[in-house]
C-alpha positions as CSV (number, residue, x, y, z in Angstrom):
1,M,17.2,17.8,-5.4
2,L,16.6,15.5,-2.5
3,L,15.9,12.4,-2.9
4,E,16.1,12.9,-6.8
5,K,15.6,8.6,-7.8
6,E,12.6,8.0,-5.5
7,R,10.9,11.4,-6.6
8,K,11.4,9.9,-9.7
9,A,10.3,6.8,-9.3
10,L,6.6,8.0,-7.2
11,V,6.0,9.8,-10.7
12,R,6.5,6.3,-13.0
13,Y,4.3,4.5,-10.7
14,G,1.7,7.3,-10.4
15,R,1.3,6.9,-14.2
16,Q,1.5,3.7,-14.0
17,M,-1.3,2.7,-10.7
18,V,-4.5,5.2,-12.6
19,E,-3.2,3.2,-15.7
20,S,-3.9,0.1,-14.3
21,G,-7.0,0.9,-13.0
22,L,-6.2,0.8,-9.4
23,V,-6.8,4.7,-9.3
24,K,-9.2,7.1,-10.8
25,G,-8.5,11.5,-10.8
26,T,-5.8,11.6,-8.5
27,G,-6.9,9.3,-5.6
28,G,-4.2,7.5,-3.3
29,N,-0.7,8.4,-3.2
30,L,2.5,6.9,-2.8
31,S,6.4,7.0,-1.0
32,A,9.3,6.1,-1.2
33,F,11.4,6.1,2.2
34,D,15.8,6.3,2.4
35,R,16.7,4.7,6.3
36,K,19.8,6.0,6.0
37,K,18.7,9.2,5.5
38,G,15.7,8.8,7.7
39,L,14.0,11.4,5.1
40,F,10.9,10.1,2.1
41,A,9.6,12.0,-0.8
42,I,5.4,11.5,-0.8
43,T,3.3,12.2,-3.9
44,P,1.6,15.4,-3.2
45,S,-2.0,15.8,-2.7
46,G,-5.0,17.2,-5.5
47,I,-2.5,17.1,-8.6
48,G,-3.1,14.2,-11.2
49,Y,-0.2,12.0,-12.1
50,D,-0.1,12.9,-15.5
51,Q,0.8,15.8,-14.6
52,L,2.6,15.1,-11.5
53,R,6.6,16.1,-11.7
54,P,10.0,14.9,-9.6
55,E,9.7,18.7,-8.1
56,D,6.6,18.3,-7.0
57,C,6.8,15.4,-4.4
58,V,7.3,16.4,-0.9
59,V,10.7,15.5,0.6
60,M,9.9,14.5,4.5
61,D,11.3,13.3,7.9
62,L,9.9,11.3,10.5
63,E,9.2,13.8,12.6
64,G,6.0,14.5,9.3
65,N,8.6,18.0,8.8
66,V,8.6,19.5,5.4
67,V,12.5,19.0,4.5
68,E,12.6,19.6,0.2
69,G,9.1,20.6,-1.9
70,E,6.5,24.1,-1.8
71,R,3.7,21.3,-2.0
72,K,1.1,20.2,-0.1
73,P,2.1,16.7,1.1
74,S,-0.4,13.9,0.6
75,S,-2.9,13.5,3.2
76,E,-2.3,10.3,4.2
77,K,1.2,11.2,5.2
78,D,1.2,10.3,8.4
79,M,0.6,6.9,7.1
80,H,3.0,6.2,5.1
81,R,5.3,8.0,8.5
82,L,3.9,6.1,11.3
83,L,4.6,2.6,8.9
84,Y,8.4,3.7,8.1
85,I,8.8,3.8,12.2
86,E,6.8,1.0,12.7
87,R,8.0,-1.2,9.6
88,E,11.8,-1.9,9.3
89,D,11.1,-4.6,6.2
90,I,8.8,-1.2,4.3
91,D,10.8,1.2,2.9
92,A,7.8,2.2,0.3
93,V,4.0,2.6,0.7
94,V,2.0,2.8,-2.3
95,H,-1.9,3.6,-1.2
96,T,-4.7,3.2,-3.8
97,H,-8.9,3.1,-4.4
98,S,-8.7,-0.1,-6.6
99,T,-12.3,-1.6,-6.6
100,Y,-12.5,-4.6,-5.3
101,C,-10.7,-3.5,-2.3
102,T,-12.7,-0.8,-1.2
103,V,-15.7,-3.7,-2.0
104,L,-14.4,-5.4,0.9
105,G,-13.6,-2.4,3.2
106,T,-17.0,-1.6,2.2
107,L,-18.4,-4.5,3.3
108,R,-15.8,-3.7,6.6
109,E,-14.3,-7.6,5.8
110,G,-10.7,-8.3,5.1
111,L,-9.3,-10.8,2.7
112,P,-9.1,-14.6,3.6
113,A,-6.4,-17.3,2.3
114,S,-8.6,-17.6,-0.9
115,S,-5.4,-17.8,-2.8
116,Y,-1.3,-18.8,-2.2
117,L,-0.7,-15.9,-3.4
118,I,-2.0,-13.6,-0.6
119,A,1.3,-15.6,1.5
120,F,3.0,-12.3,-0.7
121,A,1.0,-9.8,2.1
122,G,0.8,-12.7,5.1
123,P,-1.5,-15.5,5.9
124,D,-4.2,-12.6,5.1
125,V,-5.3,-9.1,4.8
126,R,-6.6,-7.8,8.0
127,C,-9.7,-5.1,7.5
128,A,-7.7,-1.9,9.6
129,P,-11.5,-0.2,11.6
130,Y,-12.6,3.5,10.1
131,A,-11.1,6.5,10.8
132,S,-11.5,9.7,8.2
133,Y,-8.9,10.5,5.8
134,G,-6.0,12.3,6.5
135,T,-6.7,11.5,10.4
136,E,-3.9,9.4,13.2
137,A,-6.1,7.2,14.2
138,L,-6.6,6.5,10.6
139,A,-2.4,6.5,9.8
140,R,-2.2,3.8,13.3
141,N,-5.1,2.2,12.9
142,A,-4.1,0.6,9.1
143,V,-1.1,0.2,11.1
144,S,-2.1,-1.3,14.3
145,A,-3.8,-4.2,11.8
146,M,-0.9,-3.8,9.2
147,E,1.1,-5.9,11.9
148,G,2.8,-9.2,10.7
149,R,1.3,-8.3,7.1
150,S,3.0,-5.9,4.7
151,A,-0.7,-4.8,3.2
152,V,-4.4,-3.5,4.9
153,I,-8.1,-3.2,3.8
154,L,-9.0,0.4,4.7
155,A,-12.7,0.0,6.3
156,N,-14.8,2.7,3.3
157,H,-11.8,3.4,1.7
158,G,-9.3,1.5,0.0
159,L,-5.7,-0.3,0.1
160,T,-2.0,0.1,1.6
161,A,0.7,-1.7,0.7
162,G,4.4,-1.5,1.8
163,G,8.0,-2.8,0.6
164,R,10.7,-3.2,0.3
165,T,11.1,-1.9,-3.0
166,L,8.3,0.6,-4.8
167,D,8.2,-2.2,-7.5
168,E,7.3,-4.5,-4.3
169,A,4.9,-3.0,-3.0
170,Y,3.4,-1.7,-6.3
171,S,3.1,-5.1,-6.9
172,L,2.1,-6.5,-3.7
173,A,-1.0,-3.5,-4.7
174,E,-1.9,-4.9,-7.5
175,I,-1.7,-8.9,-6.6
176,I,-4.2,-8.0,-3.4
177,E,-6.4,-6.3,-5.5
178,E,-5.7,-9.4,-8.2
179,C,-6.8,-11.4,-5.7
180,A,-9.6,-9.6,-4.3
181,K,-11.6,-9.7,-7.2
182,V,-11.5,-13.2,-7.4
183,Y,-12.9,-13.8,-4.0
184,I,-15.7,-11.8,-4.6
185,I,-16.8,-12.8,-7.7
186,A,-16.2,-16.3,-5.9
187,K,-18.5,-15.8,-3.2
188,Q,-21.7,-14.9,-5.7
189,T,-21.4,-17.9,-7.6
190,G,-20.8,-20.0,-4.1
191,T,-18.5,-20.5,-0.9
192,P,-14.7,-19.8,-1.9
193,V,-12.3,-22.8,-0.1
194,I,-10.5,-21.0,2.2
195,L,-6.7,-22.4,2.7
196,P,-5.5,-23.7,5.8
197,E,-3.0,-22.6,7.9
198,E,-0.4,-24.3,7.3
199,E,-0.1,-24.4,3.4
200,M,-0.2,-20.9,3.7
201,N,2.7,-20.8,6.7
202,D,4.6,-22.6,4.0
203,M,3.8,-20.5,0.8
204,I,5.0,-17.8,3.0
205,R,8.3,-19.2,3.7
206,R,8.9,-20.4,0.2
207,F,7.7,-16.8,-1.7
208,Q,10.7,-15.3,1.5
209,G,13.2,-18.1,0.6
210,E,13.5,-19.9,-2.7
211,Y,10.4,-17.3,-4.8
212,G,12.2,-14.9,-7.9
213,Q,15.9,-14.7,-8.6
214,K,18.9,-14.6,-6.2
């Protein structure tokens, strides 16, 4: 089975995505890219994560062809595919319908530097212009708004996060959702204080250079 390790990881993180409340039902999607092989594994369309098996995940190439798998791939396959083409720093993508990021998307607002933790994604998180789900227009909007960043809020839709690994992309999706939650609550209470650009640039540098185990 092609990309067996990646397909097993998609099943594991898909179930975790539901358990943590980042999606409901069959919402959202995940993928993992093998850059050497030029292939990525992606979750199928419309199958509950509690029923998902590794063989249900679909292997595709960067031209959008199904290389292995009997299932229909996620409707957002183009968003994943274009990110792998355009971004050499992204080998895994997690797309969620998490509540607070979706609230910001419904307001057509991005997430400003309200927390230093946002620096894991970049200086802020932009909101991409609206396009219908599953379209190449949505994919291109997401890729464009994600330039220089590792996450993007999709207008009236949800969140997409990328990383070197599924663990990194999934962790980022959780962090940005929590930051969005705090920011929205803060807006209801008063006026959030936004961190200055130089502070965020320093946080990005520190996260990239010294954070975590080496």
